C-alpha positions in Angstrom: -69.8 61.7 5.0 -67.0 62.1 3.1 -66.6 61.4 -0.4 -64.4 59.1 -1.8 -61.9 59.9 -4.6 -61.9 58.1 -7.7 -58.9 56.1 -6.7 -60.4 55.2 -3.8 -63.7 54.0 -5.3 -61.5 52.0 -7.9 -59.6 50.2 -5.2 -62.8 49.7 -3.1 -64.4 48.1 -6.3 -61.0 46.3 -7.0 -61.4 44.6 -3.8 -64.9 43.5 -3.9 -64.5 41.9 -7.4 -61.1 39.9 -6.2 -63.7 39.0 -3.2 -66.0 37.8 -5.4 -63.9 36.0 -7.8 -62.5 34.1 -5.1 -66.1 33.4 -3.8 -67.1 32.0 -7.3 -63.8 30.1 -7.6 -64.3 28.4 -4.4 -68.1 27.9 -5.2 -67.2 25.9 -8.4 -64.9 23.7 -6.8 -67.2 23.3 -3.9 -70.7 22.2 -5.4 -68.5 20.0 -7.4 -67.1 18.3 -4.6 -70.7 18.2 -2.5 -72.2 16.5 -6.0 -69.3 14.1 -6.0 -70.0 13.2 -2.4 -73.6 12.8 -2.9 -73.4 10.5 -5.8 -70.3 8.7 -4.7 -72.1 8.2 -0.7 -75.4 7.4 -2.3 -76.8 10.3 0.1 -79.7 11.1 -2.2 -81.5 7.8 -0.9 -81.8 9.7 2.6 -83.8 12.3 1.1 -86.1 9.7 -0.7 -84.6 9.6 -4.4 -83.9 6.3 -5.8 -80.6 7.4 -7.6 -78.6 10.3 -8.2 -79.9 11.4 -11.5 -83.4 11.8 -10.0 -81.7 13.7 -7.3 -80.2 16.0 -9.7 -83.4 16.6 -11.9 -85.8 17.2 -9.1 -83.8 18.8 -6.2 -81.3 20.8 -7.7 -80.9 23.7 -10.6 -77.8 21.7 -11.8 -79.5 18.8 -13.9 -77.7 15.7 -13.9 -75.8 16.4 -17.2 -74.3 19.2 -15.6 -73.7 17.5 -12.4 -71.8 15.2 -14.0 -69.6 17.4 -15.9 -68.8 19.4 -12.6 -68.1 16.1 -11.0 -65.9 15.2 -13.8 -63.7 18.5 -13.4 -63.2 17.6 -9.9 -62.1 14.5 -10.9 -59.6 15.9 -13.9 -58.0 18.8 -12.4 -58.0 17.8 -8.7 -59.0 20.7 -6.0 -56.1 22.9 -6.1 -55.8 23.1 -9.4 -59.3 23.4 -10.0 -59.5 26.4 -7.5 -56.6 28.1 -9.7 -58.3 27.8 -13.2 -62.3 28.1 -11.6 -61.7 31.8 -13.4 -61.9 30.2 -17.1 -65.2 28.9 -15.9 -66.6 25.1 -16.4 -67.6 25.3 -19.7 -63.6 26.2 -21.0 -62.7 23.7 -18.3 -64.9 21.0 -19.9 -63.8 21.7 -23.2 -59.9 21.8 -22.2 -60.6 18.3 -20.5 -60.1 16.8 -24.4 -56.7 17.6 -24.5 -53.6 16.0 -23.4 -52.5 17.8 -20.1 -49.3 19.3 -21.9 -51.3 21.0 -24.5 -54.0 21.8 -22.1 -51.0 23.5 -19.8 -50.0 25.3 -22.8 -53.1 27.0 -23.8 -53.7 28.1 -20.1 -50.1 29.1 -19.3 -49.9 31.1 -22.6 -53.0 33.0 -21.8 -54.8 31.6 -25.0 -57.5 29.9 -22.8 -58.8 33.1 -21.4 -58.5 35.2 -23.9 -60.4 33.3 -26.5 -64.5 32.9 -26.3 -66.0 29.6 -25.7 -66.4 29.3 -29.6 -63.1 29.8 -30.5 -61.8 27.7 -27.6 -63.5 24.9 -29.2 -62.3 25.2 -32.5 -58.8 25.6 -31.4 -59.4 22.0 -29.5 -61.1 20.5 -32.3 -58.1 21.7 -34.6 -55.5 19.9 -32.0 -57.6 16.8 -31.6 -57.8 16.4 -35.1 -54.2 16.8 -35.6 -53.7 14.4 -32.8 -56.2 11.7 -34.0 -54.1 12.1 -37.7 -50.7 11.4 -35.9 -52.0 8.7 -34.2 -53.6 6.7 -37.1 -49.9 7.6 -39.0 -48.2 6.1 -35.4 -50.5 3.3 -36.0 -49.9 2.5 -39.5 -46.2 2.9 -38.9 -46.2 0.4 -35.9 -48.5 -2.0 -38.0 -45.8 -1.9 -41.0 -43.1 -2.6 -38.5 -45.2 -5.5 -37.2 -45.6 -6.9 -40.8 -42.1 -6.3 -41.2 -41.2 -8.1 -38.0 -43.5 -11.0 -39.0 -41.8 -11.2 -42.0 -38.5 -11.3 -40.8 -39.7 -14.0 -38.1 -41.0 -16.1 -41.2 -38.0 -15.8 -43.3 -35.8 -17.3 -40.1 -38.4 -20.1 -39.9 -38.4 -21.1 -43.3 -34.4 -21.3 -43.6 -34.5 -23.2 -40.1 -36.7 -25.4 -41.8 -34.7 -25.4 -45.3 -31.5 -26.2 -43.1 -33.4 -29.2 -41.5 -34.5 -30.4 -44.6 -31.0 -30.2 -46.0 -29.8 -32.1 -42.7 -32.1 -34.7 -43.3 -31.4 -35.1 -47.0 -27.7 -35.7 -46.2 -28.4 -37.8 -43.8 -30.6 -39.8 -46.3 -28.3 -39.6 -49.2 -25.5 -41.1 -46.7 -27.9 -43.5 -45.5 -28.4 -44.6 -49.4 -24.6 -44.6 -50.4 -23.9 -47.0 -47.0 -26.9 -49.2 -48.1 -25.7 -49.3 -51.9 -22.2 -49.8 -50.8 -23.6 -53.0 -48.6 -25.5 -54.4 -51.5 -22.6 -54.1 -53.8 -20.4 -56.0 -51.5 -23.2 -58.8 -50.9 -23.3 -59.0 -55.0 -20.0 -59.4 -55.2 -19.8 -61.8 -52.7 -22.5 -64.0 -54.0 -21.0 -63.8 -57.5 -17.8 -65.0 -56.2 -19.6 -67.9 -54.5 -21.4 -68.6 -57.9 -18.1 -68.8 -59.5 -16.5 -71.0 -57.4 -20.1 -73.2 -57.4 -19.6 -73.5 -60.9 -16.0 -74.4 -60.9 -16.8 -77.1 -58.1 -19.6 -78.2 -60.5 -17.1 -78.7 -63.7 -14.5 -80.4 -61.5 -17.1 -83.0 -60.2 -17.9 -83.2 -63.8 -14.9 -83.8 -65.2 -14.3 -86.5 -62.5 -17.0 -88.0 -63.4 -16.2 -88.4 -67.1 -12.8 -89.7 -66.7 -12.3 -93.4 -67.7 -11.7 -95.9 -65.0 -8.3 -97.0 -64.9 -7.5 -100.7 -64.2 -4.4 -101.3 -62.4 -2.6 -104.7 -63.1 0.3 -105.9 -60.6 3.1 -107.8 -61.8 3.5 -111.5 -60.6 5.8 -112.1 -57.9 8.8 -115.1 -58.8 7.0 -117.3 -56.6 3.7 -116.8 -58.8 5.7 -117.3 -62.0 7.4 -120.5 -60.6 4.4 -121.7 -59.7 2.7 -121.0 -63.3 5.9 -122.6 -65.1 5.0 -125.7 -63.1 1.6 -125.9 -63.7 2.5 -125.4 -67.4 5.0 -128.3 -67.5 
């Protein structure tokens, strides 16, 4: 048998590694898909198990916790993406789930996720998530302040509207009071004029009552004088 050269041995070993990587990649995705199908379609009941957790603990070496983790990878990364990222391993992929898609892709595409150990990756992700939480808190605080400012502006607008309404009503009341006062003044003047006229009438009546009665004496006619003389004679 012809002995392989070092290059041929290396090439053969490399090809075998590539094959095993593809098998491992497909295996991670496939087992996650199979577990998801078993859970979602309740197929474990056909095997005599009452729930999915019992099936995982008693019938598989995966265990219910790891089963749910694998299912979550399929749901998060989708099948094609999970196949592409399976080289990172399920532990790193689970940690990367904690990040927003943009931050996750940055770590993966830059090669940092692959180069880091699981511990280093966890620390990196914790730093990023803590920073995101702080930014979210600050954003929430700013939004609350904006909301408070908007509320204050709304209240000020309502107050101004109320004040304008009060002033309008007050002006209307002032005009109404002035109108009533003018009518009252006119009535008072009329009453005083009537009283004055009544007083004058009373005075005229009193004067008439106190005047002496004049007796009118008519002068005798010539016929009466002649008659009187005759009687005298």
